[in-house]
DOGU-686876 format. One record per residue (C-alpha): residue number from 1; residue in three letters; chain; x, z, y. Coordinates in steps of 0.1 Angstrom, whole numbers, always signed. Layout:
(NUM, Ala, A, (X, Z, Y))
...
This chain:
(1, Met, A, (+2190, -126, +48))
(2, Thr, A, (+2228, -127, +42))
(3, Arg, A, (+2230, -154, +15))
(4, Asp, A, (+2210, -182, +0))
(5, Ala, A, (+2188, -177, -31))
(6, Pro, A, (+2204, -183, -65))
(7, Thr, A, (+2205, -219, -77))
(8, Glu, A, (+2195, -215, -113))
(9, Thr, A, (+2166, -237, -125))
(10, Leu, A, (+2136, -222, -142))
(11, Ser, A, (+2138, -219, -180))
(12, His, A, (+2110, -214, -205))
(13, Met, A, (+2109, -180, -222))
(14, Ala, A, (+2091, -187, -254))
(15, Ser, A, (+2095, -153, -271))
(16, Leu, A, (+2060, -141, -276))
(17, Ser, A, (+2052, -104, -271))
(18, Pro, A, (+2052, -86, -304))
(19, Ala, A, (+2020, -80, -324))
(20, Pro, A, (+2000, -48, -317))
(21, Pro, A, (+2015, -16, -329))
(22, Val, A, (+2005, -6, -365))
(23, Gly, A, (+1974, +14, -366))
(24, Val, A, (+1958, +0, -334))
(25, Thr, A, (+1923, -14, -341))
(26, Ile, A, (+1905, -37, -317))
(27, Ser, A, (+1867, -32, -315))
(28, Ala, A, (+1843, -60, -303))
(29, Ala, A, (+1840, -42, -270))
(30, Asn, A, (+1877, -38, -266))
(31, Ser, A, (+1882, -75, -276))
(32, Leu, A, (+1860, -86, -247))
(33, Phe, A, (+1877, -62, -223))
(34, Leu, A, (+1911, -77, -232))
(35, Phe, A, (+1899, -113, -230))
(36, Glu, A, (+1884, -108, -195))
(37, Leu, A, (+1915, -89, -184))
(38, Ile, A, (+1938, -117, -195))
(39, Val, A, (+1916, -145, -181))
(40, Gly, A, (+1910, -129, -147))
(41, Asp, A, (+1946, -120, -141))
(42, Phe, A, (+1958, -154, -153))
(43, His, A, (+1936, -171, -128))
(44, His, A, (+1952, -151, -100))
(45, Ser, A, (+1987, -156, -113))
(46, Ala, A, (+1979, -193, -114))
(47, Leu, A, (+1966, -193, -78))
(48, Arg, A, (+1998, -175, -67))
(49, Val, A, (+2022, -201, -82))
(50, Gly, A, (+2001, -229, -68))
(51, Ala, A, (+2003, -213, -33))
(52, Leu, A, (+2040, -209, -36))
(53, Ala, A, (+2044, -245, -46))
(54, Met, A, (+2022, -257, -17))
(55, Met, A, (+2041, -236, +8))
(56, Ala, A, (+2074, -248, -5))
(57, Ser, A, (+2063, -284, -2))
(58, Ala, A, (+2053, -277, +34))
(59, Ala, A, (+2086, -258, +42))
(60, Val, A, (+2109, -287, +30))
(61, Ala, A, (+2088, -316, +44))
(62, Val, A, (+2100, -313, +80))
(63, Glu, A, (+2128, -297, +98))
(64, Glu, A, (+2105, -271, +115))
(65, Gly, A, (+2084, -265, +85))
(66, Pro, A, (+2067, -232, +81))
(67, Gly, A, (+2084, -203, +62))
(68, Phe, A, (+2068, -181, +36))
(69, Lys, A, (+2063, -149, +57))
(70, Leu, A, (+2025, -152, +59))
(71, Ile, A, (+2023, -150, +20))
(72, Arg, A, (+2051, -125, +14))
(73, His, A, (+2027, -103, -5))
(74, Phe, A, (+2029, -129, -33))
(75, Ala, A, (+2062, -113, -43))
(76, Gln, A, (+2042, -85, -58))
(77, Asp, A, (+2046, -94, -95))
(78, Asp, A, (+2024, -76, -122))
(79, Ala, A, (+2027, -103, -148))
(80, Gly, A, (+2045, -78, -170))
(81, Val, A, (+2013, -58, -174))
(82, Leu, A, (+1994, -90, -186))
(83, Arg, A, (+2022, -100, -210))
(84, Leu, A, (+2018, -66, -225))
(85, Ala, A, (+1981, -73, -229))
(86, Leu, A, (+1990, -103, -250))
(87, Arg, A, (+2004, -79, -276))
(88, Phe, A, (+1968, -72, -283))
(89, Ala, A, (+1954, -107, -278))
(90, Val, A, (+1951, -113, -315))
(91, Gly, A, (+1922, -89, -312))
(92, Ala, A, (+1908, -109, -283))
(93, Asp, A, (+1903, -140, -305))
(94, Leu, A, (+1932, -159, -290))
(95, Ser, A, (+1952, -181, -314))
(96, Ala, A, (+1989, -177, -318))
(97, Gln, A, (+1993, -210, -301))
(98, Leu, A, (+1973, -200, -271))
(99, Arg, A, (+1991, -167, -269))
(100, Asn, A, (+2024, -185, -269))
(101, Gln, A, (+2013, -208, -242))
(102, Leu, A, (+2000, -180, -220))
(103, Asp, A, (+2032, -160, -226))
(104, Arg, A, (+2054, -190, -217))
(105, Thr, A, (+2035, -197, -185))
(106, Tyr, A, (+2036, -160, -175))
(107, Ala, A, (+2073, -160, -181))
(108, Asp, A, (+2078, -191, -159))
(109, Ile, A, (+2056, -176, -131))
(110, Gln, A, (+2077, -144, -132))
(111, Gln, A, (+2109, -164, -128))
(112, Thr, A, (+2094, -185, -100))
(113, Val, A, (+2085, -155, -80))
(114, Ala, A, (+2119, -139, -86))
(115, Gln, A, (+2137, -170, -74))
(116, Leu, A, (+2115, -174, -43))
(117, Lys, A, (+2117, -137, -32))
(118, Pro, A, (+2147, -143, -9))
(119, Phe, A, (+2126, -168, +11))
(120, Leu, A, (+2094, -148, +13))
(121, Ala, A, (+2102, -127, +44))
(122, Leu, A, (+2113, -157, +64))
(123, Asp, A, (+2093, -173, +93))
(124, Thr, A, (+2116, -204, +93))
(125, Leu, A, (+2144, -217, +70))
(126, Ser, A, (+2179, -227, +78))
(127, Pro, A, (+2190, -262, +68))
(128, Ser, A, (+2209, -248, +37))
(129, Gln, A, (+2179, -227, +27))
(130, Arg, A, (+2157, -257, +30))
(131, Asn, A, (+2180, -278, +9))
(132, Leu, A, (+2181, -251, -18))
(133, Leu, A, (+2143, -248, -18))
(134, Arg, A, (+2141, -286, -22))
(135, Arg, A, (+2162, -284, -54))
(136, Leu, A, (+2139, -257, -67))
(137, Leu, A, (+2107, -275, -58))
(138, Pro, A, (+2105, -298, -89))
(139, Asn, A, (+2105, -269, -113))
(140, Leu, A, (+2081, -250, -91))
(141, Arg, A, (+2056, -279, -92))
(142, Arg, A, (+2061, -281, -130))
(143, Val, A, (+2051, -245, -134))
(144, Ala, A, (+2020, -251, -113))
(145, Met, A, (+2010, -280, -135))
(146, Ala, A, (+2017, -259, -167))
(147, Ala, A, (+1994, -232, -153))
(148, Ala, A, (+1966, -258, -148))
(149, Glu, A, (+1971, -271, -184))
(150, Thr, A, (+1970, -235, -197))
(151, Ile, A, (+1937, -229, -180))
(152, Ser, A, (+1923, -261, -195))
(153, Arg, A, (+1933, -250, -230))
(154, Ile, A, (+1915, -216, -228))
(155, Glu, A, (+1886, -226, -206))
(156, Pro, A, (+1863, -236, -235))
(157, Leu, A, (+1865, -199, -247))
(158, Tyr, A, (+1850, -187, -214))
(159, Arg, A, (+1817, -204, -219))
(160, Thr, A, (+1805, -183, -248))
(161, Arg, A, (+1822, -150, -240))
(162, Ile, A, (+1823, -141, -203))
(163, Ser, A, (+1805, -149, -170))
(164, Leu, A, (+1801, -186, -161))
(165, Asp, A, (+1817, -176, -128))
(166, Phe, A, (+1850, -179, -146))
(167, Val, A, (+1842, -215, -156))
(168, Gln, A, (+1835, -225, -121))
(169, Asp, A, (+1866, -207, -109))
(170, Ala, A, (+1887, -224, -135))
(171, Ala, A, (+1877, -258, -121))
(172, Val, A, (+1885, -248, -85))
(173, Ile, A, (+1919, -234, -95))
(174, Arg, A, (+1928, -264, -116))
(175, Gln, A, (+1921, -287, -86))
(176, Phe, A, (+1942, -265, -63))
(177, Leu, A, (+1971, -265, -88))
(178, Ala, A, (+1969, -303, -92))
(179, Arg, A, (+1973, -307, -54))
(180, Ala, A, (+2002, -282, -54))
(181, Ser, A, (+2020, -299, -83))
(182, Gln, A, (+2017, -333, -65))
(183, Gly, A, (+2032, -321, -33))
(184, Asp, A, (+1999, -321, -14))
(185, Arg, A, (+2002, -299, +18))
(186, Ala, A, (+1966, -303, +31))
(187, Asp, A, (+1958, -266, +24))
(188, Val, A, (+1986, -255, +48))
(189, Gly, A, (+1975, -254, +84))
(190, Arg, A, (+1996, -263, +115))
(191, Asp, A, (+2001, -226, +121))
(192, Gly, A, (+2017, -223, +87))
(193, Ala, A, (+1988, -204, +72))
(194, Leu, A, (+1977, -213, +37))
(195, Arg, A, (+1940, -216, +30))
(196, Leu, A, (+1935, -204, -6))
(197, Pro, A, (+1904, -217, -24))
(198, Gln, A, (+1875, -194, -27))
(199, Ile, A, (+1867, -182, -61))
(200, Arg, A, (+1837, -163, -74))
(201, Gln, A, (+1854, -138, -97))
(202, Ile, A, (+1874, -114, -74))
(203, Arg, A, (+1902, -96, -91))
(204, Lys, A, (+1891, -66, -109))
(205, Ser, A, (+1898, -45, -140))
(206, Pro, A, (+1872, -47, -167))
(207, Arg, A, (+1860, -14, -181))
(208, Leu, A, (+1868, -2, -216))
(209, Ser, A, (+1841, +20, -232))
(210, Val, A, (+1853, +53, -245))
(211, Asn, A, (+1837, +86, -257))
(212, Arg, A, (+1860, +116, -252))
(213, Pro, A, (+1853, +152, -240))
(214, Cys, A, (+1871, +162, -209))
(215, Leu, A, (+1870, +187, -180))
(216, Leu, A, (+1861, +179, -144))
(217, Ala, A, (+1880, +201, -120))
(218, Leu, A, (+1859, +211, -91))
(219, Pro, A, (+1865, +236, -62))
(220, Gly, A, (+1845, +262, -82))
(221, Gly, A, (+1864, +257, -114))
(222, Glu, A, (+1865, +234, -144))
(223, Val, A, (+1832, +221, -160))
(224, Asp, A, (+1826, +202, -192))
(225, Ala, A, (+1823, +164, -190))
(226, Arg, A, (+1826, +133, -211))
(227, Leu, A, (+1848, +103, -204))
(228, Val, A, (+1826, +72, -210))
(229, Asp, A, (+1847, +43, -196))
(230, Val, A, (+1882, +35, -183))
(231, Ser, A, (+1897, +7, -162))
(232, Arg, A, (+1931, +4, -145))
(233, Glu, A, (+1915, +16, -112))
(234, Gly, A, (+1888, +41, -122))
(235, Leu, A, (+1871, +63, -147))
(236, Gly, A, (+1834, +68, -156))
(237, Leu, A, (+1822, +103, -165))
(238, Arg, A, (+1790, +119, -175))
(239, Cys, A, (+1786, +154, -161))
(240, Asp, A, (+1757, +176, -150))
(241, Ser, A, (+1775, +194, -122))
(242, Pro, A, (+1768, +180, -87))
(243, Val, A, (+1794, +161, -68))
(244, Ser, A, (+1794, +141, -36))
(245, Ile, A, (+1807, +107, -26))
(246, Asp, A, (+1844, +107, -14))
(247, Gln, A, (+1849, +142, -28))
(248, Arg, A, (+1884, +146, -43))
(249, Val, A, (+1884, +161, -78))
(250, Ala, A, (+1905, +158, -109))
(251, Val, A, (+1899, +150, -146))
(252, Val, A, (+1916, +171, -172))
(253, Ile, A, (+1920, +155, -206))
(254, Gly, A, (+1945, +162, -234))
(255, Gly, A, (+1964, +186, -212))
(256, Arg, A, (+1968, +160, -185))
(257, Arg, A, (+1954, +163, -150))
(258, Ile, A, (+1944, +130, -132))
(259, Glu, A, (+1936, +130, -95))
(260, Val, A, (+1905, +110, -86))
(261, Thr, A, (+1880, +105, -58))
(262, Val, A, (+1842, +103, -64))
(263, Ala, A, (+1832, +67, -57))
(264, Arg, A, (+1795, +66, -69))
(265, Val, A, (+1770, +90, -84))
(266, Glu, A, (+1740, +78, -105))
(267, Gly, A, (+1722, +107, -121))
(268, Asp, A, (+1748, +124, -144))
(269, Leu, A, (+1770, +93, -144))
(270, Ile, A, (+1800, +97, -120))
(271, Gly, A, (+1823, +68, -110))
(272, Leu, A, (+1858, +80, -101))
(273, Gln, A, (+1885, +61, -82))
(274, Leu, A, (+1921, +67, -94))
(275, Ala, A, (+1947, +78, -69))
(276, Gln, A, (+1971, +55, -88))
(277, Ala, A, (+1963, +26, -111))
(278, Leu, A, (+1969, +31, -148))
(279, Gln, A, (+1993, +9, -168))
(280, Leu, A, (+1977, -10, -196))
(281, Ser, A, (+2000, +10, -220))
(282, Asp, A, (+1984, +43, -208))
(283, Pro, A, (+1971, +64, -238))
(284, Leu, A, (+1936, +64, -224))
(285, Phe, A, (+1933, +27, -233))
(286, Arg, A, (+1943, +36, -269))
(287, Asn, A, (+1915, +60, -275))
(288, Gly, A, (+1885, +37, -270))
């Protein structure tokens, strides 16, 4: 690293993502899909900012404090995808006030990660880097607390709409964020490794039900099929032609060829793993 990280403090970005494009309708199934997508990814974004706050507290506490290298993968930021999902959150039964709160918190998390990126490849910090991190730490802890408050605001909606695992996860994550925002370093071991809390709901992409004709491209040629569900990582098809697990095939739809691998087969239902995850703005999500 040739220079220290920038010294700007975090700032709120309160501009809410625009409303859904004109003509887009949100069905009940799509509403639940969007809600689960937003909640699940917000939980993981909140865990990430709590982890960064706790590691920063450990790094500045003592002269030989641990660096961030063991959690450098936390620099991978996909909050932009979820902020896009908030464009459609009016169809997921989230009030404008909650949408604004989620959007502000996502914006702060994005800025937090961006400011900490220069630190994340380091095993140890220089004195000047440690001093800079110390100046950033109050805002980092504030963002962790804001994430906990946002979870508290939306948690009542979990209970009637999605798995109770999310409710239990919310409590665990809020406790972790509270410790992080207070400067607690108990979750950081002597080896510098961070022990993240265990949550029940692993990160996943919910499936959106669709009903569109398509073609399944097999070694012997293309056969008729029907697309029945879409997620960011996979597709579900109904097709009578035999396929085998781990077989590489392709789905042809609307003149587009999508490379996939067969992940499961249950009768005529075929689960396909995408070679590259879809963006939430992909046209496949607009044809449910």
